[in-house]
N, C-alpha and C positions, 0 to 999 in steps of 0.2 A: 447545671444552673439554668433556671427558667428564663425565658426571654419574653419580651412584650407580645410577640406574635405566637406564642405557644402557651396553652393552658392545660395543665394536667387534670383532665376531667375526672379521673379516678382518685385523685389525691384527697385525703380527708379535709384539707384546707379549702376544697371546693365547696364544702358546706358552709353557708354563710353564718348561721347562728348555732354552732354545734355545742359549745359549753359557755356561752356568753352569760356573765353574771352582772354586767352593767345594767342599770335600770334606766329605761328611756326617760322617766320622769326627771331624772337628775339633769337632763339636757335643758330643761325649762325651769329656771329658778323661781318663776312666779306662775302658779297655776290657779285653778279655780275659775270663778266668773270674774273676768276683768276686761277692760277695753283693749282693743288690738294695739293701740299706741303704747300702752303700758307694757304689755307683754313683749312687743317688738323691741322696745327700748332695752328691756332686761336681756333679751336674746342677743342684741347687738353688743352689749357689754360683755356677755359671756363669749361671744365669737372672737373678741379681741384676745382671749386667753390662748387661742390656737394651740401652741406647742404644748401647753401644760394640761390641756383638756383630757387627754387620755389618762394621765395619772390621777386627775381629780375624779374620774369616773371608775377608776380601778381597772381600766382596760390595759392588758399586758401587750407586749410586743408579739402578739399572736396574730397571724394573718386573718383568721376568722373573726376575731374580736375587732381588729382594726377595720375590717370590711364592714362590720356592723356599725361602727362609729361613723364611717364615711357615709353610708346610706342614711343613717338616722339623722345626722346633722344636716345633710343635704335635704332630707325630707322635711324636717321641721322648718328650716329656713325657707323652703319653697312654700309651705303652707302659710306661714306667717306673712311672707311677702305678698302672696296671692290674696290673702284676706285683707291686707292693708290696701292693695290696689283696688279691691272690689268692696271696700268698706261700706259704701252707700247701699249695697244690696243685702247687707247682713244686719242681724239684730244688734242692739247697742252693746250687749255683753255676750260673751261666748264662754262656754264651759271648757276651758283648756285642760282641766284635770281629767275630764271625761275623754278628751282627745288623747291624752298621753296613755290613759288606761286602754283605750281601743288599739292604739298603735303598739303598745307593749304586747297585747294579746296576739296581734298579727305577727309581730317580729319574733315571737317565741317559737314559731312553727319550725320544725326540723326539716320541712320540705322546701324551704326557700333557699336559693343559692344563686351565686353569680357564675354564670356559664358563658359560653361563647355567644349564645343568642342575646344575652343581656348586653354584652359589649358591642355587638354589631347593630342591634335594633332595640335599644332600651325602651323606646316608646311602645313596642309591641310585646314586650316581655311580660310574663305572668306576674312577676313581682310588682312591676309598675301598675298593672291593672288591679291587683289586689289592694295596693296602697291607695289608689284612686277611689276604689269602691269604699274603702274604710273612711276616707275623707268625706265622700258624698253622704254616707250614712250619718256621720257626725254633724254635718250641716243640717240634715233633716231633723236630727235629734234636738238641735238648737232652734227649731221652729223657723228656719229660713224658708222663704217662699219657694215653691217648686220651680218657677221660672228663674229665680235667682240662683238656685242650686245648679240648674242646667248651664247657665251663663258662666258661673264661677268654675265649676268642675271641668269644663271643656278646655280650660287653660292649664290644668294640673300637670299634664305630661311635660309641656314645654318648660314650665317652671322647675319641675323636678330635675329634668335632664340638665338644664342650665346650671342649677345649683350643684349637681354632681361634679361638673367641670370646675366651677368656682371653688368649691370646698377642697378639691384635690390640689388646686393651684395655690390657694391662699394658705393652706396648712400643710404644705408639701413635706415639711420636716416631720410632722406627726405621722404621715403615711409613707415615710421612706421605705419601711420594710415591704410595703405592698405597692410601691411605685410602679413596678412592672405590670401590675394588674390595672391600676387606675388609668395608666396610659393606653390601655387597650380599648377604653371607651371610644367608640368610633367617632373621631373628630369630624370626619367628612359627613357622616350621616346626620349628625346633630348640629353641624356648623351653621346651616341656614337658620334653623329655629333659634339657636343660641344667639346669632347675630341680631335677629329681629327683636328678641326679648331684650338684649342688651341695649339696642337702640331705643326701644320703648322706655326702658328704665332711665336712660340718659335724658330723654325728652321730659320725663316726669320730673327729674331733678332740675331741668331748666325752668319749668313753670313754678317750681317750689323754691327756687333760689332767691335769697333776700335781695330786694331791689335797693339800690343806693346804699348798700351796706347796712340796712336797717333790718334787724331780726324781726320775724313774724310779719314781714311786709313783702310778700311775694306776689307774682302775677296771679297765681291761683286765688289768693285771698282777696285781692282787690279787683279782680276782673268782674265786670258787669256784662252779662249777656247782651248781645247786640240785636237791635231791631233793624230791619231793612225793608225795602220796597221794590216791587217790580212794576213796570209800566205795561199795562195790558189794554187791549181794545175793549171798549165797553160792549156789553152783550145787548142783543136785541135792538140793534140800530137799524133805522130804515136804509134800504139798499142804495138809494139815490142821494143820501145825505153824506156830507163830508164826515169821515170817520172821527170819532172822539175817543180819547184815551183817559185812563184813570190810574192812580197809584194804589197798589194793593200792599198794605203793610203786613209784615209777618216777623216771627221770631227767626233769626238767621240760622241758629243751630238746628232748629226743628226743620226748617226748609231744606237745608243741606242734607240732613239725615234722611228725610223723605226722598230726596232726589237719589241718594245713594242706594236706598232700598228698592227703588223702581227697577234698577238694572236694565235700563233701556239703552241699547247700543246706538240708537238714533239720537239720544239725548245724553251724551257722555261728557259734555263740557259745560262748566259754569264759570262765569266771570263776576267777581265782586269788585265794585268800585266805590270810592268814597274819598272825601277830602283828607288832607294830611292830619294825622293825629286822631282820626276817628276810631281807631282800634282794629284796622284790617290785619296787621301783622300779629297782634295779640290774639285775634280770633283764629287765624290759621294755626298758630302754635297750640292754643288750647284745644282746637278741634283735632289736630294730629295726635296730641297726647291722649285725648279721650278715646279716639278710635283705636290707637295702639294698645291702650289699656284693656280694651275689649277683645283684643287679639286680632284685629283687622290689620291688613297690610297697607301702610301709609308711609309715603316718603315726602318730607317737607324740604323744599329746595329754595333757598333765597336766590333770586335770579341774578343778583350782582355777583354771585359766586361761580357762575357757569358761563361758558361761551355760547351765546344763543345762536351763533352761526353754524355750530357743529351739529351733526346728527344727534338726536336725543341720547342714543345709547353711548356714544363717545363722550358727550358732555357730562352724563352721569358718571361714567367711568372716571373722568378727571376729577369730578367733585368728590367721589368716594375715596379715591387715592389721596386726595389732599387732606381730608378731615379724618378718615379712618374710624369714624364712629357710626357709619351706616352699614346696613347689611350688604351682601353681594348684590351687584347691579341686577335689579329685578327685570330689566329690559333684555338682559342676556338670556338666551334660550335655555341655558343650563340652569338658571336660577329663576325662571319665569314663575309667576304666581297665577292661581286661578282667578283671584280678584286683587286689584291694586288701585289705590288712589294716589295720584301724583299731585302735590300742591306746590305750585310755583308762586312764590310771594314776591311782590315788588315789580310789577311790569313797568311802573313809572321809572324805576331805577335804570331799566334798559333805555328808556327814553331820555336819559340825562347823560349818556355816555359820549355824545358827540353830535355833530350837525346832521349825521345820517341816522340818528337814534330812532326817529319815528319810523323810518323804513325798516330798521332792524327789528323793532317791536312788532310792526305789522307782519314782517316775514316770519317772525317767531310764532305769532298766532296762526298764520296760514299753515306753517309746518306742523303745529300741534293738531290742527284739524285734519290734515292729511294723514298724520301718523295714527290718529284715533281710528280713522276709517280702516287703515291697514291692520292695526292691532286687534280690532274688534270684528273682523270679518266673519269669524266662526261663532260669534256670541260675545256677550259683554265680558271683557277681561280687564280693561283699564278705563278709569274715569279721571278727568283732569279738572282741577280747581285752580283758577288764576286770580290773583288780587292786584289791584293797581289804583292809582289816583283817578278820580272821575274825569278831570279835564283831559288827561292823557288818553283814556279809553274812548272818550267822546271824539277826540281828534283822530284817533285811529279809525273810528267808524266813519268819519267824514272823508278820510284820505282815500 
């Protein structure tokens, strides 16, 4: 009997698509030129059928055919989700019939198979690379812009791997005959990517969640981009004259994105301040969702949920264990990232926790500055964005 840690490489069932008669087009009940929303809705309806899908497609209790079903459903779910997340970069309609025809052609190859390399490093496997190439060519055929294709396709692997895990878990009854195979997919190798993607999808749901129980009334739909200002010294002032300052107004989203792109380790901290109800928390949530959607590494932490007196790594550990919806602690060396944005929302809430609150908030800011110097010694790795009420931050500056 086969076990999850042993794969019979010479077994005929090691060939993924040996005598598969199922048609990939049957996985997508609505094809042709259609909006992503319409196709995704139809796909989600089909996904609910889970246990019965193999019978509907004529897939037998054959390992090769069930493996085909596992890969195909995961692939289509990944593509549709990815297109939905990047909808602004795509043409208004997409030829999904052409997509299914292209994928059918690729998946009919006798040379494709699930081997040990696929289970250990699915992101580097030839099957994943071939499917990614097929997806990229389809985007080009739909007249997507070159820069949009690059931006979208770079996320293909993480979406595909995440959905391989999700499909095996959601429809475990269907894949029971090949359960020992699906469980071989290296959880540890894909765990970090999977967690970041899951966190990003969760945050997207937060900004799309109906407010006050009213349908079609979410933060994303009612959010108005913020404008902000910085106070700068006027240019070309006489040397012996008292310095004068001016307010420079800017689009806040654009200003923060420009700051992030500069990657200057000497300028790795930004503080946003404003009065109550001006949209600071909404901004941080929308920004985090936007950047995660692009594939960036961002962690949004409400400051009232952590202990500001603890070292940052310990405080994040406690936050992550408490909510269980965040990726592994990115401050831990085992899970460290090449680039990371930490967003601490609600500095004013620290300043409302007791009579020593101002000191706590000031100590927290000092600790962040010191941590940034340590984190970024060898080049920019981490940037920090903090939001808080204007009066509180002004008071901290004066203290």
